[in-house]
C-alpha positions in Angstrom: 131.3 102.1 67.1 133.4 103.2 64.1 132.5 105.7 61.4 131.4 103.1 58.9 129.0 101.5 61.3 127.4 104.7 62.5 126.9 105.8 58.9 125.3 102.4 58.2 123.0 103.0 61.2 122.0 106.4 60.0 121.3 105.1 56.5 119.0 102.3 57.9 117.2 104.9 60.0 116.9 107.4 57.1 118.8 110.0 59.1 120.8 112.5 57.0 124.3 112.3 58.4 127.2 114.7 58.3 130.8 113.9 59.5 132.2 116.5 61.8 135.6 115.6 63.1 135.0 112.7 65.5 131.2 113.1 65.5 128.5 112.2 63.0 125.7 114.7 63.3 122.0 114.4 62.4 118.6 115.7 63.5 117.7 115.0 67.1 115.2 112.1 67.6 114.1 113.9 70.8 113.1 117.0 68.9 109.3 116.6 69.0 109.4 116.6 72.9 112.5 118.6 73.9 113.0 121.2 71.1 111.2 124.4 70.5 108.3 123.8 68.1 109.2 120.2 68.1 111.8 120.5 65.4 115.6 120.5 65.0 116.2 122.9 62.1 120.0 123.0 62.6 121.0 119.3 63.2 122.5 119.3 66.6 122.4 115.6 67.5 125.8 113.9 67.4 127.0 110.3 67.7 130.7 110.1 68.7 133.0 107.9 66.6 134.6 105.4 68.9 136.3 102.6 66.9 137.3 100.5 69.8 134.4 101.1 72.2 130.7 101.9 72.6 129.5 105.2 71.1 127.6 107.9 72.9 125.1 110.4 71.7 124.7 114.1 72.7 122.3 116.8 71.5 123.9 120.3 71.8 120.4 121.8 71.7 118.3 119.9 74.3 121.1 118.4 76.3 120.0 114.7 76.0 123.0 112.4 76.1 123.9 108.8 76.9 125.2 105.5 75.5 124.0 104.7 72.0 122.8 101.2 73.1 120.5 102.8 75.6 118.9 105.2 73.1 116.0 102.9 72.1 115.1 102.5 75.8 115.1 106.3 76.5 113.0 107.0 73.4 110.6 104.2 74.5 110.3 105.6 78.0 109.6 109.1 76.7 106.9 107.6 74.5 108.6 108.9 71.4 108.9 105.4 70.1 106.5 102.5 70.5 107.9 99.2 72.0 108.0 97.7 68.5 109.8 100.7 67.0 112.3 100.7 69.9 112.9 97.0 69.4 113.6 97.7 65.7 116.0 100.4 66.5 117.8 98.0 69.0 118.1 95.5 66.2 119.6 98.1 63.8 122.1 99.3 66.4 123.1 95.7 67.0 123.4 95.1 63.3 125.5 98.2 62.9 127.9 97.0 65.6 128.4 93.8 63.7 128.7 95.7 60.4 132.0 97.3 61.6 135.1 96.0 59.9 137.1 96.7 63.0 137.4 94.2 65.9 135.9 95.6 69.1 138.5 95.7 71.8 135.9 94.7 74.3 135.3 91.4 72.7 135.7 88.6 75.2 134.6 90.8 78.1 132.5 88.3 80.1 129.7 87.3 77.7 129.9 90.5 75.8 130.0 94.1 77.0 127.2 94.9 79.5 124.9 97.5 77.9 124.7 100.7 79.9 121.2 101.8 80.9 120.4 105.5 80.5 120.3 107.4 83.7 116.9 108.6 82.5 115.7 105.1 83.5 116.2 106.0 87.2 113.9 109.1 86.9 110.8 106.9 86.6 111.1 105.7 90.2 110.4 107.7 93.3 112.4 108.7 96.4 112.4 106.2 99.3 110.1 107.0 102.1 111.3 106.5 105.7 108.8 103.8 106.3 110.4 101.7 103.5 113.8 101.6 105.2 113.3 102.0 109.0 112.0 98.5 109.6 114.8 97.0 107.5 117.6 98.7 109.4 118.8 100.8 106.4 120.3 104.2 107.4 119.4 107.4 105.5 123.0 107.8 104.3 122.8 104.3 102.7 119.9 105.4 100.6 122.1 108.0 99.0 125.2 105.8 98.8 123.4 102.9 97.1 120.9 105.1 95.2 117.9 103.3 96.7 114.5 104.1 95.2 110.9 103.0 95.3 108.8 101.6 92.5 105.4 102.9 93.6 103.6 100.9 90.9 104.9 97.5 92.1 105.7 98.6 95.7 109.4 97.5 95.4 112.6 98.7 97.0 114.9 99.3 94.0 118.6 98.5 93.9 120.4 100.0 90.9 123.2 97.6 89.8 126.4 99.1 88.5 129.4 97.3 87.1 133.1 97.9 88.0 133.2 100.9 85.7 130.2 102.5 87.4 127.9 101.9 84.5 124.2 101.3 85.4 123.5 97.9 83.9 120.3 96.8 85.5 117.9 97.4 88.4 116.6 94.9 90.9 113.5 95.2 93.1 112.5 93.7 96.4 108.8 93.5 97.1 107.9 95.4 100.3 104.7 93.6 101.1 103.9 89.9 101.7 105.0 88.4 98.4 103.6 84.9 99.1 100.2 86.3 100.2 100.0 88.7 97.3 101.2 86.1 94.8 104.1 88.1 93.4 107.9 87.4 93.2 109.8 88.6 96.2 112.6 89.7 94.0 112.8 90.5 90.3 115.4 92.1 88.1 114.0 94.7 85.7 115.7 93.1 82.7 113.1 94.7 80.3 114.8 98.0 81.0 118.1 96.7 79.7 118.8 97.2 75.9 119.8 93.5 75.8 116.9 92.3 77.9 119.4 90.3 80.0 120.2 90.1 83.7 123.2 91.8 85.1 124.3 88.4 86.4 124.7 87.2 82.8 127.3 89.9 82.3 129.3 88.7 85.3 128.3 91.7 87.4 128.1 91.4 91.2 126.2 93.9 93.4 129.0 96.0 94.9 131.3 95.9 91.9 131.2 99.7 91.7 132.3 100.1 95.3 135.9 101.2 96.1 138.1 98.3 97.2 140.5 98.4 100.1 143.9 96.9 99.1 145.4 94.0 101.0 142.0 92.8 102.2 140.0 89.7 101.5 136.6 90.1 99.7 133.5 88.8 101.5 130.9 87.2 99.2 127.2 87.1 100.2 123.8 86.7 98.6 121.6 89.7 98.8 121.6 93.4 98.4 120.2 94.0 101.9 122.9 91.8 103.4 125.6 93.9 101.6 124.1 97.2 102.6 123.7 96.2 106.3 127.2 94.8 106.4 128.7 98.0 104.9 126.9 100.0 107.6 128.7 98.0 110.3 132.1 97.7 108.5 132.3 100.6 106.0 135.8 99.7 104.8 135.1 96.0 104.1 135.4 94.6 100.6 132.1 93.0 99.8 130.2 91.7 96.8 126.7 90.2 96.6 125.7 87.5 94.1 122.3 89.1 93.5 120.6 85.9 94.6 121.8 82.4 95.5 122.4 81.2 91.9 125.8 82.0 90.5 126.1 81.6 86.7 129.3 80.9 84.9 129.6 84.5 83.8 129.8 85.7 87.5 132.2 82.9 88.3 134.4 84.0 85.4 134.5 87.6 86.4 135.2 86.6 90.0 138.2 84.3 89.4 139.7 86.7 86.9 140.2 89.3 89.7 140.7 87.3 92.8 142.1 89.3 95.7 145.5 88.2 97.0 144.1 87.9 100.5 141.4 85.5 99.3 137.7 85.2 99.6 135.4 84.8 102.6 132.2 83.0 101.7 129.3 84.3 103.8 126.3 82.9 101.8 123.0 82.1 103.6 122.8 79.2 106.0 120.4 77.2 103.8 120.6 74.7 101.0 120.9 77.4 98.4 123.6 79.1 100.3 125.6 75.9 100.7 125.2 75.2 97.0 126.6 78.7 96.2 129.6 78.0 98.5 130.3 74.8 96.6 129.9 76.5 93.3 132.4 79.2 94.1 134.8 76.8 95.7 134.8 74.6 92.6 135.3 77.5 90.2 138.3 78.8 92.3 139.9 75.3 92.4 139.5 74.9 88.7 141.2 78.2 88.0 144.4 76.9 89.6 144.8 79.9 91.9 146.6 79.7 95.2 144.6 82.4 97.0 142.9 81.1 100.3 139.2 80.6 100.5 137.3 80.7 103.9 133.7 80.1 104.8 131.7 81.3 107.8 130.5 78.4 109.9 128.5 80.0 112.7 125.2 81.8 112.0 124.0 81.7 115.6 120.6 80.3 114.7 120.1 82.9 111.9 119.8 82.4 108.1 121.7 85.4 106.8 123.8 88.5 107.6 120.7 90.7 107.9 119.2 88.4 110.6 122.5 88.2 112.5 122.7 92.0 112.7 119.1 92.2 113.8 119.6 89.6 116.5 122.9 90.8 117.9 124.3 93.8 116.0 128.0 94.2 115.4 129.1 92.0 118.3 127.3 88.9 116.9 128.4 89.7 113.4 132.0 89.8 114.6 131.5 86.4 116.3 130.3 84.9 113.0 133.3 86.3 111.2 135.6 84.7 113.8 134.2 81.3 112.9 136.1 81.1 109.7 137.0 77.7 108.3 139.7 77.6 105.6 138.4 75.3 102.9 141.1 76.0 100.2 
């Protein structure tokens, strides 16, 4: 956000602002909780001036820092702001972004730039217990690699979703009990934690976007987070992405076709109607893009519905057999 927009924001929030080189300083909004005696006598809270990208905040006194778009969420989670006040601040930040007389260089990035959640959001969830992962075949090292957590309140296994730049853009939870019996959704994305209240899918993000990619390899597309984690445990160097569910919106398709690997795509969606529809959707989008990269699909599931079931049934050997059943469809 440029200088003019930040000053506009401060004016709307009645924050006394001073320009200091590439920062605009004001009193810390966290002061009542994080500062001695609840006050910031020497304004130590700064918002960086970034004309062509998203601004970040940093308090030199209490150490709180993060993306400006995530500030309302952090203040809400810390109960410094009510939900209504946090929503008002979000609106002011959004207005200030539009107030800028400079064109944002990120314009046109998928729908618009995916807002970064504050890492503080992750602190509200608890560490995974062994009982949560053992029956699902998740190794302890995967808990660390994929930052898996547990939402004790909703009894969900939590999957932080990061984009290609490593930014935390949303969190998805899988219910650990019997969802049908308990009358709850098996999966849900915690979109209320996002400053935009939007799903990661709507920003074109795939689960696994933040993972390193091996050059000169095809990318394997699948549906779920568990599928991806289990696959990477068998083949650590594979290039994989999960659609975060069977539905694939136009934003995900756009981000996919814009960076198609030269070696092509392997479609390994579930062996059900939803999986078949996902395969058709991706194939259509790739054809319409005019690309010449090859597209393959896995044809043999050995009586299983998805990757996770294949590994449970026959381990690496059966998974290899499935991968050998490729049919070139484009």
